[in-house]
N, C-alpha and C positions, 0 to 999 in steps of 0.2 A: 202120735195117736193127740197129745193139746193140741197143737197144730194146725191139725190137718182140719177142725170145722171153720176156724178164722181163715185161712188162705184159701177156703172153695168159696166161702160167702165172698171174702175179698176178690176173686176173680169174679164170680157171680155180678153183681156188683159194678164192676170194672166194662166187665161186656154190658149188659144192657147200658149202661151210660155210655159207651163207646158208640151203642146201635140210636142212642137217642140224640144223641148231637151231631152223628153222619145221618141221621134222618131229618134231624131241625136244620146242619147245611145244604144240603140237596133241596129238599124242598124253599127254603127261602133265597139261594140263588141266584142271581139278577147276571142272565145272560146276555150279552150281546149277537144280534140273528145278525152274521155276517154276511147272509147271501142278500139280507134286506138292507146293506145300508151300501151296498155294491149294487143293488137294482137300482135305487135310490141314484146312485154317483150316475148310473148308465141314462136313466129317466134325464137328469139335469141336462149331462150333456149333449144329448138328443136335443133338448129344449133347445140350447145353445147353440147349437146348429144348424136349426127352424131359425130362429129369432136373426143369424148371420143372413141366413138364406133371405128371409124377409125383410131385413135391414136392407139391403146389396137391393132385392128386386123393386123396394121402393125407391131406393136413391137413386135409381135409373129411370123411374117414372118421373120423376122431379128432372133429372135434365131433362128430358123429355118433352117437358111443359114447360121449360126455361125455353128450351130451342124455339116449342114453340110459339112462346112472347113477343122473343128479341126476331123470329122472321113472320110473324102476324100481321095483316093490314084489318084485323078482325075486331068487331067493335066491342066483339062480348070479351075482349077481353079482363074484367074483372070476375068473370067465372073461372078462370086458367091461375088468375091470383089467387080466388077462395079456393080451388082443387089446391095451386102450390100449398097457403098454410095449414091443408088437411093433411099433405105429406109431412112436412115439416115437424107436424105437432106427433104425426106418429111415429115418421124417425127418432124423435126426442124419446116418448115414453120408450119405445122398446129399445136404447142405448141404455136406456135407465134396468130395465128388465133384465135388457142381455149383464148390465153389471154388475147386478147383485146374484143371477146364477154366478157369475165369473165365481165374485164372493163367497158362495157356497158350493159352490163346485171346491174352491181354494182350501175351508171349512173342511170338508169332508177327506178330501186328499191330503190336510194335516193331519188328523186324527182320526187314523184307521180299523 
């Protein structure tokens, strides 16, 4: 009889403490939303593929413009040269952006 009250109090204290600890853990837990990460990865992958397509298309335009210059007797060669400069800048910017996307993809892929 002497031990019944202290044991009951001890069980109640442990139960309440456990409930508080579990509630605190659940409410403060940080979780990673896996679908969000995989969705981000898929979006970056799609973007990378689109950039590669754009880059290929721009390189074809550049080749065509260079061909036009070589085979042209036109006086407006300076305009074609300006177009080539613009296409070259766009290609270089796309390459830089593509490299950044590839780096981000590899970071996401290595940290699942």
